[in-house]
N, C-alpha and C positions, 0 to 999 in steps of 0.2 A: 579322635573322637572316641567313643566308648566302645569297643568291644574283648568280648568275653578272651583273654589268655593274649592280648595285647599289650606291647611294650608300655609302661605305662611311666608319666614324667611328674616331677616334681616343682612347679612354678612359681619364683620369687614373688615376694610381694610387692614389687613394683608393675609385674602384668596383672597383678590381681585388684591392685588399682587402678590399672588403668582400665579393666572390663566394668569395674565397679561404675567408673563413668559413664558407661553404657544405659547405666538403670538410674543414676542421679539425675544426669542431664534432662533427658526426655521427660521421666516423670516432673520434675522443677517446672518446665517449660508448659505441660499441661494445667499445672495447679496456677501458674501465675497467669494465662491468658485467661482461666476460669474468673479468677478473682476479679481481675481486670475488667472483663467483659460484664461482668455482674456490679461494678460498681462506677464507670465512666459513665459520665453523663450525654447522654444524647448520642448514644454510642447502642448497636442494635448488634447483638449479638448471631440472629437470625438473619439479620442481612449484610453487615458489614466483616470485612476481611480482617483475620487476626492481625495482619501486618498495620492495619489503620490504628490499633493502641500504641504505636509506637510515635504519633503524633500527636502536638499539643505538650503542654507544661510536664504533663503526666507520662509523656513517653518512655522516659529512660529507664522506665521498669520493663518495657517488652524490650526495648534496644538491647540490654544487660541481659534478658533471658535469653535471645537469638544469639546474643556472645557468649554466652556460659553454658548454653546448649552445643554449639557449633562447637565450640573447644571439649566438650566432654564427647560428644559422637567422636570426633576425630582424636582423641587419646584414645576412646574404644576400639577404634578401629587398627589403630597400631597395638593394642593387643591381641588384637584377634587375630592378628597377624603372627603375632609370636604364639598362639595358641594352635592354629591353623598353617603349619609351616610348609605342609605339602598335601596333594588332593586335590579332587574336585573345587573350584571355587577358591583355592586358600591364596590366590594373589587377588582374582578379580572381584572377591568378596567383599576383601578390609579394603582393599583401593578405591572401590565405588562409594562405600559409606564413608571414608577417607573425604570422597568429593561432595558429599551430602553435607558432614560436619562444616568443609570450608564457604559450601553454599550459605546456610545457615549465619558465617560467622557474615559473610558480604550482604545477607539481607539485614545484620543488625549496623552495616556499618554507613549502606546507602539506606535510609529511610523512603518508603514509599509516598506515592504522591497524595493527596486524599479522594475519596471517590465514592459512588454509590451514596450520596447524600450526608457523609461525616464529615465535615467541615470545623472542626474545633477551633478557638479564637487566635488568632493569628495565622491562620492557614489561609492559601487562595483554591478559591473555586476552578479557575481555568489555567494557571501557569504549572507548565509540564517543566519539569526539573531535571538537571542528567541525574540526581542518585535517584531519583523515581522512576528515570528508564531504566537505568542500571538494576533498580529493585525487581522491576517488571520482568526483564531479561532472565535474572536471576531465578525466578519462579519455575520454570521448566526445567531447571538443573537442577533445581533442589528436588521436586518430586519424582524427576525419572530417574537421576541416579538412586535414588530410595528404594524404587521400583525393582529397578535393575538387580541392585544387589540384595533383596528379595526374592525372587527369581532365581540367581545365580547359588546362594548360597541353598533354596529350595532341592536345587538338584544334588548339592553336596550331598543333606541331610537324606535325601530318597536312597543313597547308595549305602547306607547305614541304617541297618536292622533297628536300633536301638534307639535313632532317629527319624523310623520312619512318620511317627506321630508329628514330630515338628515339621517333616516335611509336608503334612496335607496342612497342617496350620498355617504354614507361608506361604504356602502355594493359594489358599483362600485370601489371607493379609493381603498379597502383590494384586491380586484382580481386585478385591472390595478396595482399597489405597489407591489405586489407580482408577479407576470408574468412577469413585465418588469425587476424584481432583476433576475429570473432564467431566463430571455432571456439573461442578462448580463451574468451568470456565462456561459451558454453558448458557449457566444460569446468568453469569455476569454479561454476558453478550448480549443475551434477549434482553434484560433490564436495559442495558445502556443503548439499546435500539428502540426501549417505550413497548416491546412485546409482552415485558414480564415484569411491570411494576413491583417493588418491594420483594424481588427475589430471595429465595432461601440461600442465597448465596456463601453467606458466613454460615450457616447449618452445615450444609456440603463439606463445607472447608475444613470445618472442626471434625467432624466425622473421618474425612479422610487423613488428618494430622492425627488426631488420637487412634486411629486404627495402627498407622505407620510407628509412629512415638512408642506405643505400648509393645509392640513387635519386636524392636529395639532393647526396651527396659527388659521385657521376660526374657530374652535371649541371653542377656547379661546375667540376668540375675539364676538363670539355668546353668550357665558356663559353672559363675560363682559356686554355684552349691556341688556340681560336680569335681571342681577344685578340690573340695574339702574333703570329697572322697577318695578313697585308697586306691580307688578301680577306674580312677581317670584316663585316658589314654587321647590321643588328639587322633590316632588312625581312623579312618574310614573304614567300611568292610574288606573295601580292594586291595588297602594298604599292608591290612591286617593277612591277609592272604599272601600279598607279596613276601613279606617276612615269615610268615611259617616256610616261605618255600625254599629261603636261603638257608 
């Protein structure tokens, strides 16, 4: 990380490209589902899940978006591990982000079943498929792994005075990301049981996604900006103290 008088490191182009993937994938994913939500017939961004966009003849766009974003996030995790070689969260932060990336790939490979009143032509209202069940079971893995990654890296950022602002931002991000996801699940349950018809399930999920995905993109952009600076260092404050004592 950044710290005055720390050892600096020059990163190869491959590492920079891996980090850049962290900005490209999430932002493109958000753009795709915003455009698709606004143009898909009979689809409600207020009510329906983002995953529902994977259905129908137009579903390939959202499926591709899942696969591309997942691959980009996984690549970002590999790059992050090259940057965070030691210190707090050096292993678990990139590892959890890698799991998150893989979960997005799974979400693209195993399309969800129709739900919450969105039944495009050619889909069934009652049939529960194996790929739909896998998609549903994968959701907690996706949101859970990203939540944990955010909190793990929050702890790392908090240990470096230069990154204290990012620690606060990450803490708020983790709480809001998890909170809106839980609210989304509760809204869906109430809707399914007839207690909250036309619930804002889709809106709550979108807010959660945008909060979490933007955090990844901003982290990637911040790292790229610092890589261009001659003052860039990967050591946390604790590591810097250790280096000065040698």
